[in-house]
C-alpha positions as CSV (number, residue, x, y, z in Angstrom):
1,M,-13.3,34.1,-32.2
2,Q,-14.8,31.5,-34.8
3,S,-11.9,31.9,-36.8
4,D,-9.7,30.7,-34.1
5,A,-11.6,27.6,-32.9
6,A,-11.8,26.2,-36.3
7,N,-8.4,26.7,-36.6
8,A,-7.1,25.2,-33.2
9,P,-6.0,21.7,-33.6
10,P,-8.2,18.8,-32.1
11,S,-8.7,18.1,-28.4
12,I,-7.0,14.8,-27.3
13,S,-6.7,13.7,-23.6
14,V,-2.5,13.9,-22.5
15,R,-2.5,10.1,-21.1
16,W,0.3,9.9,-18.1
17,F,2.6,5.9,-18.4
18,R,4.1,4.0,-15.9
19,P,6.8,1.3,-17.1
20,T,5.5,-2.5,-17.3
21,M,8.2,-3.3,-14.8
22,S,6.3,-1.5,-11.9
23,T,3.2,-3.8,-11.8
24,P,4.9,-6.4,-9.2
25,F,5.7,-3.6,-6.6
26,L,2.2,-2.3,-7.4
27,Q,0.9,-5.8,-6.3
28,L,2.9,-5.5,-3.2
29,P,5.4,-9.0,-3.4
30,T,6.0,-11.1,-1.1
31,A,9.0,-11.7,-1.6
32,P,11.6,-9.6,-3.3
33,I,11.5,-9.5,-7.2
34,S,14.0,-8.4,-10.0
35,V,14.3,-5.6,-12.2
36,T,14.0,-6.0,-15.8
37,N,14.7,-3.5,-18.6
38,I,11.7,-1.0,-19.2
39,D,10.0,-2.0,-22.7
40,S,6.8,-0.7,-22.8
41,W,4.8,1.3,-20.7
42,I,1.2,1.4,-19.1
43,A,-1.7,3.9,-19.4
44,L,-2.6,5.3,-15.7
45,S,-6.3,5.7,-15.5
46,I,-8.5,8.3,-17.1
47,Q,-9.2,9.8,-13.2
48,E,-5.2,9.0,-12.4
49,S,-3.8,11.3,-15.6
50,A,-5.9,13.9,-15.1
51,Q,-4.5,13.8,-11.4
52,C,-0.9,13.9,-12.7
53,E,-1.7,16.5,-15.5
54,E,-3.2,19.3,-12.5
55,A,-0.1,18.6,-11.1
56,W,1.9,18.9,-14.3
57,H,0.1,22.5,-15.0
58,A,1.3,23.3,-11.5
59,L,5.1,23.4,-12.4
60,S,6.8,25.9,-14.1
61,D,7.7,26.2,-17.1
62,E,11.3,25.6,-15.9
63,Q,10.5,22.7,-13.5
64,R,8.6,21.2,-16.2
65,H,11.3,21.3,-18.7
66,A,13.4,20.3,-15.6
67,A,11.2,16.9,-15.2
68,E,10.9,16.4,-18.6
69,A,15.0,16.8,-19.1
70,S,15.0,13.7,-15.9
71,C,12.8,11.3,-18.1
72,S,16.1,10.7,-20.3
73,E,17.2,7.1,-21.1
74,D,20.9,8.5,-19.7
75,Y,19.8,10.3,-16.4
76,Q,20.0,8.2,-13.3
77,P,18.5,9.6,-10.0
78,G,20.1,9.1,-6.8
79,P,18.5,6.5,-4.5
80,L,15.4,7.5,-2.8
81,E,17.2,8.5,0.9
82,E,18.6,11.2,-1.2
83,L,15.7,12.9,-2.0
84,G,13.9,15.0,-0.4
85,E,10.2,13.5,1.4
86,E,8.1,16.1,2.6
87,E,5.0,14.6,3.8
88,S,3.0,17.6,3.3
89,T,3.5,16.9,-0.4
90,V,0.6,15.1,-1.7
91,G,1.5,13.3,-5.2
92,V,-1.8,10.5,-7.3
93,T,-2.2,7.9,-5.6
94,L,-1.9,4.6,-7.7
95,S,-2.6,0.5,-6.9
96,E,-5.9,-1.1,-6.0
97,D,-4.9,-0.2,-2.0
98,R,-3.5,3.4,-3.2
99,L,0.2,2.5,-1.5
100,F,2.2,3.9,-4.3
101,E,1.4,7.5,-5.7
102,V,3.1,9.5,-8.3
103,D,5.0,12.7,-8.0
104,V,5.7,15.0,-10.3
105,K,7.4,17.8,-7.4
106,S,10.3,15.6,-6.0
107,M,13.4,17.4,-6.5
108,E,17.0,15.8,-6.7
109,A,20.2,18.6,-7.1
110,G,17.8,21.0,-8.1
111,H,15.7,19.3,-10.8
112,S,12.2,18.1,-10.1
113,L,11.4,14.6,-11.0
114,M,8.6,12.6,-12.7
115,I,9.1,9.5,-10.0
116,L,6.7,6.1,-9.0
117,R,7.1,5.6,-5.5
118,P,5.8,4.0,-2.1
119,I,4.0,6.0,0.1
120,Y,5.2,4.1,3.4
121,W,8.3,2.9,3.2
122,R,11.3,3.0,0.8
123,L,11.8,1.6,-2.0
124,T,14.8,-0.5,-2.6
125,S,14.9,-1.2,-6.6
126,P,15.9,1.9,-8.5
127,L,13.6,4.5,-8.6
128,I,10.7,4.5,-11.0
129,K,10.3,7.2,-13.7
130,V,6.5,8.3,-14.9
131,R,6.1,9.6,-18.5
132,R,4.0,12.3,-19.5
133,A,3.0,11.0,-23.8
134,V,1.0,12.7,-26.6
135,W,2.6,10.8,-29.5
136,M,2.1,6.8,-29.3
137,Y,4.4,4.4,-31.6
138,D,1.1,2.0,-29.8
139,E,-1.0,2.1,-27.1
140,T,2.3,0.8,-25.0
141,R,4.8,3.1,-26.0
142,P,5.0,6.3,-26.1
143,A,7.3,8.4,-28.3
144,P,10.8,9.6,-27.2
145,K,10.8,13.0,-25.8
146,P,13.2,14.1,-28.7
147,L,11.1,12.6,-31.5
148,A,7.9,13.8,-29.9
149,E,8.8,17.7,-29.3
150,Q,9.5,17.4,-33.6
151,L,6.0,15.8,-34.4
152,D,4.8,18.1,-32.5
153,A,6.2,21.1,-34.2
154,A,5.4,19.4,-37.7
155,Y,2.1,19.2,-36.2
156,H,1.3,22.9,-35.8
157,L,3.1,23.8,-38.9
158,I,1.6,21.9,-41.5
159,Q,-2.2,22.1,-39.8
160,P,-2.9,18.1,-41.1
161,W,-7.1,18.6,-39.0
162,Q,-7.3,21.2,-41.6
163,P,-9.9,20.4,-44.5
164,S,-7.3,21.6,-47.0
165,Y,-4.6,19.4,-45.8
166,N,-7.3,16.7,-47.3
167,F,-7.3,18.5,-51.1
168,E,-3.7,18.0,-50.5
169,L,-3.5,14.6,-50.1
170,E,-5.7,13.8,-53.0
171,T,-4.5,16.0,-55.0
172,A,-0.8,14.5,-54.3
173,A,-2.4,11.1,-54.7
174,R,-3.3,11.7,-58.0
175,L,0.4,13.6,-58.8
176,G,2.8,11.1,-57.8
177,V,5.5,10.6,-55.4
178,E,6.8,13.7,-56.6
179,A,3.6,15.6,-55.3
180,F,4.1,14.3,-51.8
181,E,7.8,16.0,-51.1
182,K,6.1,19.6,-50.1
183,L,4.3,17.3,-47.3
184,K,7.7,16.2,-46.3
185,Y,8.6,17.3,-42.6
186,P,12.2,15.9,-41.8
187,L,13.1,15.3,-38.3
188,T,16.9,15.6,-37.0
189,L,17.3,12.2,-36.2
190,S,20.2,10.0,-37.0
191,P,19.9,8.1,-39.7
192,L,21.3,4.8,-40.1
193,T,24.2,4.5,-42.6
194,G,23.5,4.2,-46.0
195,T,20.1,6.0,-45.1
196,S,18.4,9.3,-46.4
197,R,17.9,11.1,-43.3
198,P,13.9,10.6,-42.0
199,F,11.0,12.6,-42.3
200,V,7.0,12.9,-41.1
201,I,4.1,12.8,-43.4
202,F,1.0,13.2,-41.7
203,E,-1.9,10.9,-43.1
204,D,-4.9,13.3,-41.3
205,A,-5.2,14.3,-37.5
206,F,-4.3,12.0,-36.1
207,T,-2.2,9.4,-37.7
208,A,1.6,10.1,-39.1
209,R,4.8,7.7,-41.0
210,I,8.0,7.9,-40.1
211,T,9.6,6.6,-43.1
212,S,13.0,8.0,-45.5
213,S,13.3,9.1,-48.8
214,T,14.4,6.0,-49.9
215,N,11.4,4.1,-48.8
216,N,12.5,2.3,-46.8
217,F,11.8,1.6,-43.2
218,F,12.7,3.2,-40.6
219,P,15.6,1.1,-38.7
220,N,13.6,-1.4,-36.0
221,S,16.0,-0.4,-33.5
222,F,14.6,3.1,-32.5
223,F,11.1,2.5,-33.3
224,G,10.0,-0.9,-32.7
225,S,9.4,-3.6,-34.9
226,R,6.0,-2.7,-36.5
227,N,6.1,-1.7,-39.2
228,R,2.9,-0.3,-41.2
229,R,1.9,0.5,-45.2
230,A,-0.6,2.7,-45.9
231,K,-2.7,3.6,-48.7
232,T,-3.6,7.5,-49.9
233,G,-5.8,7.6,-52.9
234,A,-3.6,5.5,-55.3
235,F,-0.6,6.0,-54.2
236,T,1.5,3.6,-51.3
237,F,3.8,4.1,-49.2
238,S,5.7,2.6,-46.4
239,G,7.1,3.7,-42.9
240,T,6.3,3.4,-38.8
241,P,3.0,4.7,-37.7
242,V,2.9,7.5,-34.5
243,F,-0.4,8.4,-33.6
244,Y,-1.5,11.4,-32.1
245,G,-3.1,10.7,-28.3
246,Y,-3.5,7.6,-26.3
247,D,-6.9,7.5,-27.8
248,T,-5.7,7.2,-31.2
249,A,-3.3,4.5,-30.4
250,L,-6.0,1.9,-28.6
251,A,-8.6,2.4,-31.0
252,R,-6.4,0.9,-33.8
253,T,-4.8,-1.2,-31.8
254,L,-8.4,-2.9,-30.6
255,S,-10.4,-2.3,-34.4
256,K,-7.5,-4.2,-35.2
257,S,-8.3,-7.1,-32.8
258,S,-11.6,-6.7,-34.1
259,P,-11.8,-6.9,-37.8
260,Q,-15.8,-6.7,-37.9
261,N,-15.0,-3.2,-36.5
262,S,-13.0,-2.0,-38.6
263,R,-12.7,1.2,-40.0
264,P,-11.2,3.5,-43.1
265,L,-8.6,5.8,-42.0
266,Q,-10.2,8.5,-42.5
267,G,-12.6,7.7,-39.5
268,K,-10.0,7.4,-36.6
269,Q,-10.7,11.2,-36.2
270,E,-14.2,10.4,-35.3
271,E,-13.0,6.9,-33.3
272,A,-10.5,9.0,-30.9
273,A,-13.5,11.4,-30.2
274,A,-16.1,7.7,-29.5
275,V,-13.0,7.2,-27.7
276,R,-13.2,10.2,-25.5
277,N,-16.7,10.6,-25.3
278,S,-17.2,6.6,-23.9
279,L,-14.2,7.6,-21.0
280,G,-15.2,10.7,-19.7
281,A,-13.5,13.7,-19.4
282,A,-9.5,14.5,-19.1
283,I,-7.5,17.2,-18.9
284,D,-7.1,17.8,-22.8
285,I,-3.6,19.2,-24.6
286,H,-6.0,21.7,-26.5
287,P,-9.1,23.4,-26.1
288,P,-11.7,21.8,-27.4
289,S,-12.7,21.9,-31.5
290,S,-15.5,23.8,-32.9
291,A,-15.7,20.4,-35.3
292,N,-18.9,17.9,-34.3
293,M,-17.1,15.1,-34.3
294,S,-19.9,12.2,-33.8
295,A,-19.0,8.6,-34.2
296,P,-20.5,5.0,-33.7
297,E,-20.6,4.1,-29.8
298,Y,-16.7,3.0,-28.7
299,S,-18.4,0.3,-26.8
300,E,-19.0,-1.1,-30.1
301,I,-15.3,-1.9,-30.4
302,H,-13.8,-2.6,-27.0
303,S,-16.5,-3.8,-25.0
304,N,-15.4,-7.7,-25.3
305,T,-11.4,-7.0,-25.2
306,A,-10.4,-7.1,-22.1
307,D,-8.7,-3.5,-22.2
308,G,-11.5,-2.4,-22.5
309,K,-13.4,-4.0,-19.4
310,R,-10.3,-2.6,-17.6
311,L,-10.8,0.8,-19.3
312,L,-14.5,1.0,-18.2
313,V,-13.4,-0.5,-14.7
314,E,-10.7,1.6,-14.0
315,D,-11.6,4.7,-12.5
316,N,-14.5,3.1,-9.6
317,G,-12.8,4.5,-6.3
318,P,-11.7,2.4,-3.8
319,Q,-13.6,1.3,-1.1
320,R,-12.6,3.8,1.8
321,V,-10.0,2.5,4.8
322,T,-12.3,2.5,8.1
323,D,-9.5,1.2,10.2
324,L,-5.8,1.4,10.2
325,V,-3.3,-0.9,11.5
326,L,0.5,-0.1,12.4
327,V,2.7,-3.5,12.3
328,V,5.9,-3.0,14.5
329,H,9.2,-5.5,13.9
330,G,11.2,-7.4,16.3
331,I,14.8,-7.8,15.9
332,G,16.5,-8.9,12.5
333,Q,15.9,-6.1,10.3
334,G,19.8,-5.3,10.6
335,L,19.9,-8.0,8.4
336,A,17.5,-6.4,5.9
337,S,20.1,-3.7,4.5
338,Q,22.2,-6.9,3.1
339,Y,20.0,-9.4,2.7
340,E,16.9,-8.1,0.8
341,S,14.6,-10.8,1.9
342,W,14.9,-10.3,5.6
343,S,13.0,-7.1,4.8
344,F,9.6,-7.2,6.7
345,L,8.0,-4.8,4.6
346,Y,7.4,-8.5,2.8
347,A,6.0,-10.0,6.0
348,V,3.6,-7.3,6.1
349,N,2.3,-7.9,2.6
350,N,1.7,-11.2,2.7
351,F,-0.5,-10.8,5.9
352,R,-2.5,-8.2,3.9
353,Q,-2.9,-10.7,1.2
354,L,-4.1,-12.6,3.7
355,A,-6.4,-11.0,5.6
356,K,-7.9,-10.1,1.8
357,K,-8.5,-13.6,1.2
358,Q,-10.1,-14.4,4.2
359,A,-12.4,-11.3,3.9
360,T,-13.8,-13.1,1.1
361,L,-14.9,-16.2,3.3
362,P,-18.8,-15.7,3.8
363,A,-18.7,-15.9,7.6
364,L,-16.2,-13.0,7.6
365,A,-17.9,-10.8,4.7
366,S,-20.8,-10.4,6.6
367,I,-18.6,-9.2,9.8
368,L,-16.9,-6.8,7.2
369,R,-19.8,-5.2,5.9
370,E,-18.3,-2.4,4.0
371,K,-15.7,-1.6,6.7
372,Q,-12.1,-2.2,5.4
373,V,-8.3,-2.3,7.0
374,Q,-5.3,-1.4,5.5
375,F,-1.6,-2.9,7.8
376,L,1.4,-0.9,7.2
377,P,4.6,-1.1,8.5
378,V,6.9,0.4,11.0
379,Q,10.1,-0.1,10.1
380,W,11.7,1.9,12.8
381,R,15.7,0.4,12.2
382,T,15.9,2.0,9.1
383,S,16.2,5.1,10.8
384,L,17.5,4.4,14.1
385,N,22.0,5.0,14.0
386,I,22.5,2.9,16.8
387,G,25.9,5.0,18.5
388,E,26.6,8.4,16.4
389,E,26.0,10.8,19.7
390,E,28.5,9.2,21.7
391,Q,30.9,8.9,19.3
392,R,30.4,12.4,18.8
393,E,30.8,13.4,22.1
394,R,34.1,10.9,22.8
395,E,35.2,13.3,19.2
396,R,34.0,16.1,21.2
397,D,36.1,15.1,24.2
398,G,39.3,14.3,22.8
399,L,38.6,10.2,22.1
400,G,39.8,8.9,18.5
401,N,39.1,5.6,19.1
402,T,36.5,4.4,17.4
403,F,35.3,0.8,16.6
404,S,32.0,-1.4,16.4
405,I,30.9,-5.1,17.4
406,A,32.3,-6.1,13.6
407,G,35.8,-4.8,14.7
408,T,35.7,-6.7,17.9
409,T,34.2,-10.1,16.3
410,Y,36.1,-12.9,15.9
411,L,36.4,-14.4,12.2
412,T,35.3,-17.7,12.9
413,I,31.9,-19.8,12.1
414,P,31.1,-16.8,9.8
415,A,27.1,-17.4,10.2
416,I,26.7,-17.1,13.4
417,R,28.7,-14.3,14.4
418,E,26.8,-12.4,11.7
419,L,23.7,-14.0,13.0
420,T,24.7,-12.8,16.6
421,N,26.0,-9.7,15.4
422,N,22.8,-8.3,13.1
423,V,20.3,-9.9,14.7
424,L,20.4,-10.6,18.4
425,I,22.4,-7.9,19.0
426,E,19.0,-5.8,19.3
427,V,18.0,-7.4,22.4
428,P,21.5,-6.6,24.6
429,Y,20.7,-3.0,22.8
430,F,17.0,-2.7,24.4
431,M,18.4,-3.2,27.9
432,S,21.2,-0.8,27.5
433,H,21.0,3.3,27.2
434,H,19.8,2.7,23.9
435,Q,16.8,2.2,24.4
436,T,15.5,5.4,23.6
437,A,16.9,5.5,20.8
438,M,15.1,2.6,19.7
439,I,11.5,3.7,21.4
440,E,11.9,6.7,19.5
441,S,12.7,5.3,16.1
442,V,9.7,3.9,16.5
443,C,7.7,6.7,17.4
444,M,9.0,9.2,14.8
445,Q,8.3,6.1,12.3
446,A,4.8,5.0,13.7
447,N,4.3,8.8,13.1
448,R,5.3,9.6,9.8
449,T,3.3,7.0,8.2
450,Y,0.4,7.6,10.3
451,R,0.8,11.9,8.8
452,L,1.4,10.4,6.1
453,W,-2.0,8.0,5.5
454,C,-3.9,11.2,6.9
455,A,-3.2,13.4,4.6
456,R,-4.0,11.2,1.7
457,N,-7.1,9.8,3.6
458,P,-9.0,11.9,4.6
459,G,-12.2,9.8,5.8
460,L,-15.4,8.9,5.0
461,H,-16.9,12.4,4.8
462,P,-15.5,15.7,5.0
463,F,-17.1,16.1,8.4
464,L,-15.3,12.9,9.8
465,R,-12.2,12.7,9.2
466,F,-9.6,9.9,9.7
467,D,-7.4,11.8,12.2
468,K,-10.4,12.2,14.4
469,Y,-12.7,9.6,13.8
470,G,-10.4,6.6,12.3
471,R,-9.6,3.6,14.0
472,V,-5.8,3.1,14.6
473,H,-4.5,-0.5,15.8
474,I,-0.9,-1.9,16.3
475,I,0.6,-5.5,16.3
476,G,3.6,-5.6,18.5
477,H,6.1,-8.7,17.0
478,S,9.3,-9.8,19.7
479,L,11.0,-6.8,20.2
480,G,8.6,-4.6,18.1
481,S,5.9,-5.5,21.1
482,L,8.0,-4.4,24.3
483,L,8.7,-1.2,22.5
484,S,5.2,-0.5,21.6
485,A,4.6,-1.4,25.6
486,Y,6.8,1.3,26.4
487,I,5.2,3.8,24.0
488,L,1.8,2.9,25.5
489,S,2.4,3.1,28.7
490,K,3.9,6.8,29.1
491,Q,1.5,8.1,26.4
492,P,-1.7,10.5,28.1
493,T,-5.1,8.7,27.6
494,W,-6.6,10.4,25.7
495,Q,-5.3,12.4,22.4
496,P,-6.6,15.2,20.4
497,P,-7.0,15.3,16.5
498,L,-3.7,15.5,14.7
499,S,-4.9,18.6,13.0
500,Q,-5.0,20.1,16.6
501,L,-2.1,18.2,18.1
502,D,1.0,20.6,18.2
503,P,3.7,19.2,15.7
504,C,6.4,19.0,18.6
505,V,3.8,16.0,20.3
506,V,4.4,11.9,19.7
507,R,1.0,11.3,18.4
508,Q,0.4,7.3,19.5
509,C,-3.4,7.6,20.4
510,R,-4.1,4.1,19.6
511,D,-7.3,1.5,20.0
512,R,-6.3,-2.0,19.8
513,F,-2.8,-3.7,20.8
514,L,-2.4,-6.8,19.6
515,F,1.0,-8.3,20.2
516,N,2.0,-11.6,19.0
517,T,5.9,-14.3,20.6
518,S,6.1,-11.4,22.9
519,P,8.5,-11.0,25.8
520,L,6.3,-8.7,27.6
521,P,5.6,-10.7,30.6
522,V,9.2,-10.8,31.7
523,F,10.1,-7.4,31.6
524,V,7.1,-6.7,33.3
525,H,7.7,-9.1,35.7
526,L,11.4,-7.5,35.6
527,N,10.1,-4.0,36.5
528,Q,8.1,-5.3,39.4
529,A,5.3,-4.0,37.9
530,Q,2.1,-5.2,36.8
531,V,-0.9,-5.1,33.7
532,I,-3.7,-2.7,34.6
533,A,-5.9,-1.1,32.3
534,R,-5.9,2.8,31.9
535,K,-9.4,4.2,33.4
536,G,-10.5,7.0,31.3
537,R,-10.6,4.9,27.9
538,E,-14.2,2.9,26.7
539,R,-14.6,0.3,29.0
540,T,-13.1,2.1,32.1
541,K,-14.7,5.5,32.1
542,D,-16.4,4.9,35.7
543,S,-13.9,2.0,37.3
544,P,-13.1,2.0,40.8
545,D,-9.3,2.7,41.5
546,D,-8.8,-1.7,42.1
547,E,-9.9,-1.9,38.2
548,A,-7.7,0.1,36.2
549,L,-5.6,3.4,37.3
550,D,-5.5,6.9,35.0
551,R,-1.9,6.8,35.4
552,D,0.3,7.8,32.0
553,G,4.1,6.6,32.6
554,L,3.4,3.8,34.8
555,F,4.7,0.7,33.1
556,G,1.8,-1.8,32.3
557,C,-1.0,0.8,32.6
558,F,-1.3,0.9,28.4
559,A,-3.5,4.0,27.0
560,I,-5.1,1.4,24.4
561,D,-9.3,0.0,24.9
562,S,-8.1,-3.8,24.1
563,L,-5.2,-6.0,24.8
564,Y,-4.3,-9.3,23.0
565,N,-1.2,-11.5,23.5
566,V,-1.0,-14.2,20.9
567,F,1.5,-17.2,20.1
568,H,2.5,-20.5,19.0
569,P,2.9,-23.1,21.9
570,S,6.4,-23.9,19.7
571,D,7.3,-20.3,19.8
572,P,10.2,-20.2,22.4
573,I,9.8,-16.6,23.5
574,A,6.2,-16.7,24.1
575,Y,5.1,-15.8,27.8
576,L,1.8,-15.7,29.1
577,L,0.4,-12.9,30.1
578,N,-2.1,-13.4,32.3
579,P,-0.5,-13.6,35.8
580,C,0.8,-10.3,34.5
581,V,-2.9,-9.3,35.6
582,D,-3.9,-11.6,38.4
583,A,-1.6,-14.5,38.8
584,K,-4.3,-17.1,41.5
585,S,-7.3,-16.4,38.9
586,A,-4.5,-17.0,35.7
587,K,-4.1,-20.3,37.2
588,D,-7.6,-21.8,36.2
589,L,-7.6,-19.0,33.3
590,P,-5.4,-21.1,30.2
591,P,-5.3,-19.5,26.6
592,S,-8.1,-19.3,24.3
593,T,-7.4,-21.1,20.5
594,I,-7.8,-19.2,18.1
595,P,-10.4,-21.0,15.8
596,S,-9.2,-22.5,12.8
597,F,-11.0,-20.8,9.8
598,N,-11.5,-23.3,7.6
599,A,-15.4,-24.5,5.4
600,S,-16.3,-26.7,8.9
601,V,-16.0,-24.1,11.1
602,M,-17.7,-21.2,9.1
603,S,-20.4,-23.4,8.0
604,G,-21.5,-24.0,11.9
605,I,-21.1,-23.4,15.1
606,S,-18.8,-26.6,17.5
607,T,-20.1,-27.7,20.1
608,R,-17.4,-26.0,22.4
609,F,-19.0,-22.6,20.3
610,S,-22.4,-23.3,21.8
611,K,-21.7,-23.8,25.1
612,F,-19.3,-20.9,25.0
613,L,-22.1,-18.5,23.4
614,G,-25.0,-20.4,25.7
615,D,-23.0,-18.6,28.7
616,V,-22.5,-15.1,26.9
617,M,-26.0,-14.5,25.7
618,P,-29.0,-16.9,28.2
619,S,-31.8,-14.8,27.1
620,S,-30.9,-15.7,23.2
621,F,-31.4,-18.8,23.7
622,G,-34.3,-18.6,26.3
623,S,-32.6,-20.9,29.2
624,T,-30.3,-19.9,32.2
625,P,-27.0,-20.8,31.6
626,P,-25.3,-23.0,34.3
627,M,-23.3,-21.4,37.1
628,S,-19.7,-21.3,35.8
629,R,-16.5,-19.7,37.1
630,T,-17.6,-16.7,34.2
631,H,-20.9,-15.7,36.9
632,S,-20.6,-14.3,39.9
633,P,-22.5,-15.5,43.1
634,D,-25.7,-13.3,42.8
635,G,-25.9,-15.0,39.4
636,R,-24.9,-11.8,37.3
637,P,-22.8,-12.2,33.8
638,A,-19.1,-11.3,34.9
639,A,-16.3,-9.7,33.3
640,G,-15.0,-12.4,31.4
641,R,-18.0,-12.5,29.1
642,V,-18.2,-8.7,28.3
643,P,-19.2,-8.9,24.6
644,S,-16.3,-9.1,22.1
645,G,-15.7,-6.6,18.7
646,F,-14.9,-2.8,19.8
647,E,-18.4,-1.5,18.1
648,L,-20.0,-2.8,21.2
649,S,-16.8,-2.4,23.9
650,G,-17.1,1.1,23.4
651,H,-20.4,1.5,25.4
652,N,-19.8,2.9,28.8
653,H,-21.2,0.4,31.5
654,I,-19.8,-1.1,34.8
655,L,-18.3,-4.0,34.8
656,Q,-19.7,-6.7,36.8
657,G,-17.5,-9.8,38.9
658,S,-14.6,-10.1,41.1
659,R,-11.7,-7.7,41.2
660,A,-9.5,-10.4,39.1
661,E,-12.6,-10.8,36.6
662,R,-13.3,-6.8,36.4
663,R,-9.6,-6.5,35.7
664,F,-9.4,-9.0,32.9
665,A,-12.5,-7.4,31.2
666,A,-10.7,-3.8,31.6
667,L,-8.6,-5.0,29.2
668,N,-9.6,-7.4,26.9
669,P,-13.8,-7.6,26.2
670,H,-13.2,-11.9,26.0
671,G,-12.1,-11.2,29.9
672,T,-8.8,-12.5,29.1
673,L,-6.0,-12.2,27.6
674,D,-3.4,-15.0,26.1
675,F,-4.6,-16.4,22.8
676,Q,-3.1,-19.5,21.3
677,L,-3.1,-20.4,17.7
678,A,-3.9,-24.2,16.6
679,S,-1.0,-26.5,17.0
680,E,-0.3,-28.1,13.6
681,G,0.5,-31.5,14.3
682,S,2.6,-32.6,17.4
683,I,6.1,-31.4,18.3
684,S,8.1,-33.1,21.2
685,E,8.6,-31.2,24.3
686,Y,11.7,-32.7,25.2
687,G,14.5,-31.0,23.0
688,I,12.4,-28.4,21.3
689,L,15.3,-26.1,21.0
690,L,17.3,-29.0,18.7
691,T,13.8,-28.8,16.3
692,F,12.8,-27.5,12.9
693,P,9.5,-25.4,14.0
694,C,10.8,-23.7,17.6
695,P,12.3,-20.5,15.3
696,Q,10.2,-21.5,12.5
697,A,7.5,-20.6,14.8
698,H,8.5,-17.2,15.6
699,S,8.8,-15.9,12.4
700,S,5.2,-18.0,11.5
701,Y,2.6,-15.5,12.3
702,W,2.5,-13.5,9.2
703,Q,1.9,-16.6,7.0
704,D,-1.2,-18.0,9.5
705,A,-4.5,-17.5,7.5
706,N,-6.5,-18.2,11.4
707,L,-4.2,-15.1,12.5
708,A,-5.5,-13.2,10.1
709,A,-9.5,-14.0,10.3
710,F,-8.4,-13.6,14.3
711,V,-7.5,-9.8,13.6
712,L,-10.4,-8.9,11.5
713,V,-12.6,-10.5,13.6
714,E,-11.9,-8.9,16.5
715,L,-11.7,-5.3,15.0
716,F,-15.2,-5.9,13.2
717,A,-17.4,-8.9,14.6
718,N,-20.1,-7.7,17.2
719,Q,-22.1,-9.7,19.7
720,Q,-24.6,-10.5,17.0
721,D,-22.2,-11.8,14.5
722,L,-20.4,-14.1,16.8
723,A,-23.4,-15.6,17.6
724,R,-24.4,-16.0,14.0
725,T,-21.2,-17.5,12.9
726,G,-19.9,-19.4,15.9
727,L,-15.6,-17.6,15.0
728,V,-15.0,-17.0,19.1
729,P,-12.2,-18.3,20.4
730,A,-12.5,-21.8,22.5
731,T,-11.3,-21.9,25.8
732,I,-8.7,-24.0,26.8
733,A,-10.3,-27.1,29.2
734,R,-7.2,-27.8,32.2
735,S,-6.0,-31.7,32.1
């Protein structure tokens, strides 16, 4: 046993790599990007590589061989739509937001594919391959698979880690060039015209050089442009260096960047061991060697380098997300298949970035504390196929006349025709019998996203699973808010956790519904309905019948805890929702203005906020506020001043005030549903349809930093946070 351990090769950590061109995708771009050729690779972190290696070893030998074949340069897999997407298969998540994963199990035509792909949406670029590497040219260039296989065969045949091999090198150095002939291992790679077939010579257990018998450098077009010369005793030979293990290649690069820390070639084995010891454990390609590999601390080499700093912090796990926000798009995504810039994904990426930036403001950071939120798009239009069922019915009935909107379009004013056919057409679709298919598409995509999320985000604690205790919210834009309203009206008041839910049942239980630029009030009017809270939710458990209803299926009675109607004053699609609750009280309840989250607002509380907070918390200021519309005749706080924030709104209490005030408070803790963004400049009301800000306002929500901050405040702030920061929507005084 001791002899076998001594003959075993040194242990190294297998690393997995992604192409450099994948970085822009992992950074979640806000606009389409162009894909460049793969010229270099980036190593995954220690933890990510270990997880990939674990998944790799779970494959059969046949699957591993097929996966490696798929990584060849001439193999091009099909588009992602053709690949199987098993929701039960969880890959190795990457990137800061953990929205991408490495999947070594996806199959295409019987082949296992090693790919990096987004989890919750489809990648529009060619598939991003990942690589498993042992032999490296440097820390960014793994050796090609055919060469790596030959190097591995030579490595185990020659066994350069044995002490006897060092003796052979020293002897060959004394005897001359001819003595190295027996140390060469020929490579079956095609040489260039006029050169001999290449071979490899090992310098030690971790470094080899590829050269030719004519002492020429091996072709740069194959191995890159970095040629090296090395000395072994008194003999000097040239060639392209290759390193056994990523750690060895990284140590060589870092030692060259720090000349004062450079060591002789015979010390690289100790350096590589120090790398592994300092970075932590990973799955090894070989069992641990019995040799004692002691070395100076690796921090001496890399403590002052950017790469070293990255390696020291890369395995710190991400913070757990406490709130998931599903963002449902409106009209226009029919054009995304033709023009990638129309994709709703970029809008959500931009909004996510705005929220992250706003979360760093001192006041907002003090509100969020350790909480985290994630925004994910619900791209329901991608899975919607209008008219397929009707076409099958016509074929069954023998009616073979099949036509499309494009076939009926007159070929004039093409830009306007395209806008009508791919954007505006979705409104009549919704008002036709296709409405059911559109609603089902939203349900399917939202539930798919939720299932994928829960599978990869179990929760803060094994006993606090996200599917049971995580909070889920919806932001609907334009038609997306209308579709969401129909879904939330039909769903039960409460649903069991995902683990206890029948897979055939739609999971749409939500906590908060915020929609912007919504035509919902128009459809509430068309349906002769009204907006009223759902009885049995957090604030309505003890509500009387004139305050909330336990009526799932009643349009306007949403199974949610809070409802927000956010709009831009210049948005032509915006309507007021307050009249749908109580028309008479709405006349005295104008929209509240979302504050501008700039330095002046964050540093103090304005006079308007102070007055508002004085009404909310009279006891905190030691005085009784004046009587106003927000107080009932007996002086009790009215429903319109229920503390903001979901955390406090979850307490079971009986709402006070008139019926209208109680109805508003049951729907929103602010006692109002309409919130408007601050107008950026003056826009004439006359001829507004001819002005540029009109269509711009309808699509500007995802670039609005104030809206992003408002969402964070409403998700996480409690009453004390609002009093401390003054981040309260201001009620517009009636003119």
